[in-house]
N, C-alpha and C positions, 0 to 999 in steps of 0.2 A: 807791163809790169805798170807803165802810165797811161792810163785812160786818159790823160790830159799832164801838157809843161805847158809850160813857159820860161823859156830859156829866158837868165838874169840878165845874156848882153841884146836881147829883143826885145828887154822891160826896166830898163832904168837900175839894175842893179840887183833888182827883185825878183825872182825866181818864184813859182808856184806849180803847184802837180798833185792831181789826185792819181791815186792808184787803181786797179783793178784786180783782179784772185790771180794773175798765172805768173809763173815766171817764179814761184817761192820757193818750200821746201814741202811745208806742213799737207796733207794728210786729209780724208777723210770728209766734213762736211767743211772744215775751218780750210782745204784746198785752194789755191794752194798758200798765196804772200797773204797770210793770215798774220795780222799786226796787233792782232788782240787775243781777245778770249787765253790769257796765260792758265787759266785753271783748266782747260782742259788740251791745250796741245804741248807737246814737247818741247824743254828750255831749250834746245840743239834747234830745233827746228825757227823759233822764235829767234832765236841770236842769229842765223843766216839767214833769215828775209829781213829781217832790219840793215844789218851788213850789207847784203843786196843792195835793199836800197837806198843807203848813204853811197854806197859805191859809184847807183843809175843819178843818182843827183850833185856828184859830186861836191859835199857838202860834210866837214869835220866831225857833227855829232848833227844827231836826233834828239828833240826835247820835248818828252811824255809827260803827261799826266792824267792823273784816276779822273776818268770825270765820273760826275753825278749827277748832273742835270740842272745842278746849278745853276749861279749868276758870280761864283769867284772869280778872276782874274788874277793869276799869277805873274808879277813879273822875272823875265829868264832874263837875267845879268849873270857879267862873269862872278861874282861872289853864287853865284847858283851853282852854273856852269861847272865851275873849282870844285864844286863838294860833292857835283854827280858824275866827278869823271872822264870832263869834256860832252857829258850825253853820247858815253860811249856802245858798242852795237849793246853790252848788255843790261844796259839801264832801263831796257822794256821788260827783264824776270821781276824790278823791284814793284811791278803792280802783283806779285803772290800774294798770294795771304799770308805766308811766314818769311818774306823777305826781310829781312835784318835795315836796308835804309828804305824805308816805306817812299813809291809815290807819294808827293803831292795833290794832294784831293783839292780841283780846280775842271774848272769848262772854260777858260778863254785863258789867254797868253796874249805877253808883249812884249816885245823884248829890241834893242838897237843893238844886236851883237851880232856881227859877219860871221857866217860861216854853220850858223846850228841854225839847220829848222825844223821850227814848228811844229809838232806834228798834228790833227786831230782824229781819234777811229771814230768810225760808224759803219752801221748795217742796215739803216732806214732814215734816220736822225740827218742833218745837213753839215756840214762840213763848210764857215766860211771862214776865206782867207781874206784877209786885208793888207796894206800896205798903202804909205805915204814914200816915192821913192824919193821923191828931193830931200825931207825927213830923215830918213833913214832909219823910220819905224814903221815894225810891221807889229800885224796883230793876227790871233788867229781862237776860235770859237765854235763850242759845238753847239748846235742848236736845236735841239731836239723839240717836241711841241712841248714840255717843259719847262728849259732854259728858252726859251724865245718867248713863250707870253709870258715871264719869268723877270725878262730885260737883259740876256747877256748883251746884245748886242748892242743895248746904250752904254751897256757898260765894258764894254770894250771899248768903243768908239774913247768915251769920254776917257779913260784911261789913254789911248794911245794920247789924245790931245795934248791929255797933262804931260807926254812927253816928248812934243811938238810938233807933231802931224796936224797937218792943214788939212792939208788937200787929200782925201785920203779913197782909196778903188777897193773894190775888195769881188771877189771871185765864190759864186758860192760852187759849192761841191755834188757831185751822182749822189742821190735823194731817195727818197719815195716819193712819186708825184700825188695829186692831186687826187689824180683818177682811180687811186691803189690804196689810199691812205684812209681808208673805212673806220669811224670811230661810233659809239654809242649815239643816236638821235641827240639827248640830254647833251650830254657834252659836245658838239656840233654845236649845235646852237645857243649852249653856252659861249662857246667861242663865236660861235659866227657875231655876235654880239659886242664881246670889246674890240675882234680882230676881224673886225669884215673881211679881210682880204682874201684870210681863210677861206670863204665862202668855199664849197664846190659839192661834185656829187661823184662818184666810183662810175664807172664805164660799166655798170652794174646796178644800176640806179640811186646806192643808198647813199646816207649820209655819210661827208668825209670833209679834212682839210687839208687842206693846200700849202702847206708850210714855207712852200721858197715863194710863190708868191706874198705871203705875210714877209717872210726876211726882204723881199726887195722893195715891198713900202715899207716898213719901217726904214731901211736906210737909205732909203730917197729921204724921206722926212729926216733923218740924223746931216741930209748935205753928203752924203757918200756916193758915187757913182759905182755901183754895184754891175757884173749881167752875173748869168746863168748860163753856167757849163755842167747844165747836168741834168744827165740820162735818171730815168728812175733805175734802180737799185730792185724791184720789186719785178718790172718789166726785164731787164735783162743780166743774162745768165750769167756771163761773168766781169759783175759787179753779186758781191754780196750784201743779202738780206734779210733780217729777222723772220720778216712777213715772210718773205717769200717758203726760209729753207732755216725754220727753228734751233738754233743750235753752229749759226754758219759762222764762221770771221770776219774781220772786223778788214775795212779798206781804210783810207786814209788821205787825207787834206795836208798837204806842208806849201808855208812859205819863207825863204826863207833870203836873206843879204848876202849877195856874193861876199867870202870869206878872199 
């Protein structure tokens, strides 16, 4: 269920985790611990998966957003938690197209709220978890190619600092690596020119982008101390990967303040 877990008691009250695909109820290409693809999975499987993860982490709720490859940052506070019913297990169903209470669209979150994990869901993109444990401020960002190049990391860091964060740490979770993320030559050259740290070549010799290297470079430039806990999703069958298995499920990166 958990590929990586940093316990809050060992991290000044801030927990960090990244899931794998094992230990859930989903079936087929979504198996087992699918935390997305609401339009493809059975509702009871999704609710059970979130409940199992929440129990494993020991958190009161899990905050989710409808990710759109943008740069909007959502503040997760007590008012939003109350409106969302405490971010219970069934809130994952609010991403369904016909949901009565649609999930907010955003690609990053910040919070000072204890006991609620901020969750970013991916299947090749970068889940980036951030925290200033001393200030009690956490953040989470979905950094796919569009979001990373568009500035989602500077946006979430700025919102965290506006909330009182100063000494920010970051953890980059599993994502597709530079040896696997093939892109057309024209796209590669355009991105390499504006973000040199992305320059890479696939293991089979074609142009590619190293989004993990670019994220580390961006975060360093923002004064954020970051580490990569980032096995390649495409290369690891225990992780979901859209490139390897179109239609696969979603894993999650999570960060929370101990309740």
